C-alpha positions in Angstrom: 103.2 88.8 135.6 99.5 88.2 134.8 98.5 88.5 131.2 94.9 89.4 130.5 93.3 86.6 128.5 90.8 89.0 127.0 93.3 91.5 125.7 93.1 91.9 121.9 96.6 91.7 120.3 97.9 93.6 117.4 100.0 91.2 115.3 101.0 94.0 112.9 103.6 95.2 115.3 105.7 92.0 115.0 107.2 90.0 112.1 107.9 86.4 112.7 110.8 85.4 110.4 111.8 82.2 112.2 112.8 79.7 109.5 113.0 82.4 106.9 116.7 83.2 106.6 117.3 86.5 104.9 120.2 86.7 102.5 123.5 88.5 102.8 125.6 85.8 104.3 126.3 84.6 107.8 128.1 86.8 110.3 130.7 84.7 111.9 130.5 85.4 115.7 131.0 84.1 119.1 128.0 83.4 121.3 126.1 85.3 123.9 126.2 88.9 125.2 129.8 89.5 124.1 128.4 89.5 120.6 125.7 91.9 121.7 128.2 94.3 123.0 130.1 94.2 119.7 127.0 94.7 117.7 125.9 97.7 119.8 129.3 99.3 118.9 128.6 98.6 115.3 125.1 100.1 115.5 126.2 103.2 117.4 129.3 104.0 115.5 128.7 102.6 112.0 130.1 99.8 110.0 129.2 96.2 109.4 128.7 94.3 112.7 131.1 91.6 111.5 134.0 94.0 111.6 133.5 94.4 115.4 133.3 90.7 116.0 135.9 88.1 116.6 136.8 84.9 114.9 134.4 82.4 113.3 133.0 80.4 116.1 129.6 79.2 115.1 126.6 80.4 117.2 124.6 78.1 119.4 122.3 75.9 117.3 118.6 76.7 117.3 115.9 74.6 115.8 114.2 77.2 113.5 110.4 77.1 113.3 108.8 76.6 110.0 107.0 79.7 108.7 103.6 78.5 109.8 104.6 76.8 113.1 103.4 78.7 116.1 103.7 82.0 114.3 103.3 85.1 116.4 101.4 86.6 113.6 98.5 84.2 114.5 98.2 85.5 118.1 94.9 87.3 118.5 94.1 87.5 122.2 96.0 87.2 125.5 94.4 83.7 126.0 96.3 82.5 123.0 99.4 82.3 125.2 97.9 79.1 126.6 98.1 77.4 123.2 101.2 79.1 121.9 103.4 80.3 124.7 105.4 82.5 122.3 102.4 84.8 122.0 103.6 86.3 125.2 106.2 88.2 123.2 103.5 89.9 121.2 101.9 90.8 124.5 105.1 92.5 125.7 105.5 94.4 122.4 101.9 95.6 122.3 102.0 96.6 126.0 105.2 98.6 125.5 104.2 100.4 122.3 100.8 101.3 123.7 102.3 102.6 126.9 104.8 104.8 125.1 102.2 106.0 122.6 100.0 107.3 125.5 102.9 108.6 127.6 104.6 110.6 124.8 101.1 112.0 123.7 100.6 113.1 127.3 103.8 115.1 126.9 102.5 116.8 123.8 104.4 114.8 121.2 103.9 111.8 119.0 105.5 108.4 119.5 106.4 106.3 116.4 106.1 102.6 117.3 109.1 100.4 116.5 108.7 97.3 114.5 109.8 94.0 116.0 111.3 91.1 114.2 111.6 87.6 115.7 114.1 85.6 113.8 116.4 82.5 113.9 119.7 82.1 112.2 121.0 85.0 110.1 119.0 88.2 109.6 119.6 91.2 107.4 119.1 94.7 108.8 119.8 98.2 107.7 122.6 98.2 110.3 124.2 95.2 108.6 124.0 91.4 108.8 123.3 89.9 112.2 123.0 86.5 113.7 120.9 84.7 116.4 123.9 84.5 118.8 124.0 88.2 119.1 120.9 88.2 121.2 118.3 91.0 121.2 119.3 94.3 119.6 117.9 97.6 118.2 118.8 98.9 114.8 118.3 102.7 114.7 118.6 102.8 110.9 115.4 100.9 110.4 113.9 101.5 113.9 113.4 97.8 114.4 114.1 95.5 117.4 115.4 92.1 116.5 115.5 89.1 118.8 115.7 85.3 118.7 113.4 83.8 121.3 116.1 81.1 122.0 118.1 83.9 123.7 115.8 83.9 126.7 116.6 80.3 127.5 120.3 81.0 127.1 119.9 83.9 129.6 119.1 81.2 132.2 121.3 78.3 131.1 124.4 80.2 130.1 124.3 83.4 132.1 122.6 82.1 135.2 119.5 84.3 135.4 116.4 83.1 137.3 114.3 83.6 134.2 110.5 84.2 134.2 108.1 86.2 132.1 109.1 89.5 133.5 112.8 88.9 132.9 111.9 88.5 129.3 109.7 91.6 129.3 112.5 93.6 130.9 114.9 92.6 128.0 112.3 93.6 125.4 111.4 96.8 127.2 115.2 97.7 127.4 115.4 97.4 123.6 112.4 99.6 123.2 114.1 102.0 125.6 116.8 102.3 122.9 114.1 103.1 120.4 112.7 105.9 122.6 116.3 107.2 123.1 116.6 107.3 119.3 113.3 109.2 118.9 114.3 111.7 121.6 117.7 112.4 119.8 119.8 110.8 122.6 121.8 108.7 120.1 123.3 111.9 118.8 124.9 112.5 122.2 127.0 109.3 122.0 130.7 110.2 121.4 132.7 107.8 123.6 132.5 104.0 122.9 134.0 102.3 126.0 134.7 102.9 129.6 132.8 103.1 132.9 131.6 106.7 132.3 131.4 106.4 128.5 128.4 107.6 126.5 127.8 104.1 125.4 127.2 103.1 129.0 125.0 106.1 129.6 122.9 105.1 126.6 122.4 101.6 127.9 121.6 102.8 131.5 119.0 105.2 130.0 117.3 102.2 128.2 117.2 100.4 131.6 115.6 103.5 133.2 113.0 103.7 130.4 112.3 100.0 130.9 111.6 100.8 134.5 109.2 103.6 133.6 107.3 101.3 131.4 107.1 98.6 134.1 105.7 101.2 136.5 102.8 101.9 134.2 102.6 98.6 132.2 99.1 97.7 133.5 97.7 100.9 132.1 98.4 99.9 128.5 95.4 98.5 126.7 94.6 96.7 123.4 92.2 97.7 120.6 89.2 96.4 122.5 90.1 98.5 125.6 91.2 95.5 127.7 94.6 96.0 129.4 97.4 93.6 128.2 98.8 93.0 131.6 96.7 92.8 134.7 99.3 92.6 137.4 103.1 93.0 138.0 104.2 91.7 141.4 107.3 92.3 143.5 108.4 88.8 142.4 108.2 90.0 138.8 110.3 93.0 139.6 112.8 90.7 141.3 113.0 88.6 138.1 113.7 91.8 136.1 116.4 93.0 138.5 118.1 89.6 138.3 118.1 89.7 134.5 119.7 93.2 134.8 122.3 91.7 137.1 123.5 89.0 134.6 123.8 91.5 131.7 126.1 93.8 133.7 129.6 94.3 132.2 131.3 93.3 135.4 129.2 90.2 135.9 129.8 89.0 132.3 133.5 89.6 132.3 134.0 87.9 135.7 131.9 84.9 134.7 133.5 84.3 131.3 137.0 85.6 131.7 137.6 85.8 135.4 138.8 89.4 135.0 136.9 92.7 135.2 138.2 95.5 132.9 136.2 98.7 133.5 138.0 100.4 130.6 136.1 98.1 128.2 132.7 98.6 129.7 129.9 99.3 127.2 126.7 98.6 129.2 127.4 99.4 132.8 127.8 97.2 135.9 125.1 95.0 137.4 124.5 97.4 140.2 124.2 100.3 137.8 121.7 98.5 135.6 119.6 97.5 138.5 119.7 100.9 140.1 118.7 102.7 136.9 115.8 100.3 136.2 114.6 101.0 139.8 115.0 104.7 139.2 112.5 104.5 136.3 110.2 102.0 138.1 110.0 103.9 141.4 109.6 107.3 139.8 107.6 106.5 136.7 109.2 109.7 135.3 111.1 110.0 132.0 112.8 113.1 133.3 114.6 111.0 135.9 116.3 109.0 133.1 118.7 111.7 131.9 121.8 109.5 132.3 123.9 111.8 130.1 123.7 114.6 132.7 124.0 112.3 135.7 127.1 112.8 137.9 126.7 109.3 139.4 126.2 106.4 137.1 
């Protein structure tokens, strides 16, 4: 993925809270995507995330940045990625928000951009207290996406993804897909929490499809100075995104960490489903193709 060095960035769309622990106590959780699944259940169906999570294993340690160290709020142009590689996350956020603003306006409506918070350690949200080990998540109550940058390294080292810039962009775009689902009233359709054809799975696959729609038009999104944020997305980039989708499939995670696949406990969909719905969005570029709640085949 080629970032435009001349693209002007909008740092107001992101809050860098690394090293700024917010009160409310630590949520005692296990690590990795199992915690993400538990948190999603909490966000969708109410309650404190801690009540959905297991015993008190401490999360993987991260070295928090000091408030002024490599802050994303200091990123001004795409070329700043050369000095502060973390600025690429602001590029993703800006490119996603700009694309959906234009796309929803084209459809005669108004898109309300989500806020994004980058954090380390504990974080307090309107959905409850969360922790770095939960990975990226969307809180519909405050319309904010939260993620710890350290998760993207864990995606490679712990879950076996190939990694790459577009793998990261896919994860962020997926969370923004949840925001779009929320704005479109899709969260209200969620009734069933687990199972291979559950509403929770349908919501996750819809977010994958929306991420694909964004990827198809990502190079059209431009900054305040009119310069596009992203100049090129290659087939290799798409392969990185598909590989990331593979390692966050329910069947892959369960097989890798427990040796047993239990479809009745699925909350996100299989690797094949997640890849296929991303491609559905990418190949069509059409939001209407992302109606997973009406789909007979997931």
